[in-house]
N, C-alpha and C positions, 0 to 999 in steps of 0.2 A: 893834373888834369882829372876831371870828375869821371868816376866810373859810369855815371848816368849818361854823360855825353858819349862815351865810348859805346855804351850799350845801344844808344839811339842812333848811332852813325850807320848809314846805309852799308850793307854787307859788302858792296863793291869796293868800299874805301877803308874798311877797318884795318887792312894791312898797312895803310899809309899813316895811321895815327902815330904822332910823335916824329914823323919824318917831314922833311922840307918838300913842299909841293908847290906847283904853279897852277894857276887857273885864270879864267877871264871873267870879269864882272859883266853886268848887263850892257855896259857901254863898250865892251871889247877891250878894256884895259887889263893888261896882264898883271896879276898879283902873285906874290911869293910869300910863303910863311910856313911855320910849323903847324901841321894839321892837328886840330883838336876835335873837330866835328864836321861832318858832311852829311846832310840829309834834310828832310822836310822839317821845318820848325812849325809844328802844329799849334803851339801855344801863342806865338807872336803874330805870324803872318801867313802860314800855310804854303810858303814857297821854299824851294831848295836853297839851303844856306850852307856856306862854308865858314867855319871859324878857324882862322889861322893866326897864330901868334897873338891870341886873345882879341882878335878883331873880327866880329861877325860881318859877313858880306852876303847880300842877297839882292835879287835873284841871281843864281849862278847856274849855267848849263853844266850838268854833271859830266858831259862828254869832254869838257875842257880841263878836267882835273887830272893831273899827271904828277908823278914824282919828279922833283926838280933835278935836272942834270946840268952841271956847269960846263 
């Protein structure tokens, strides 16, 4: 994982980098993956984005991001 992504991750979610998380996309679909980035992507679209298991998803409501518990 890129140090740049970790640096740009919202402080509320830095402790979850590298951990399995769950969150909901804008259609309410639950997603699960290893967190690589969570924050505003100013370069591409200016929306809150989660990149989990190398898959960028946006827009995401940050309130839906939690560590995954089986």
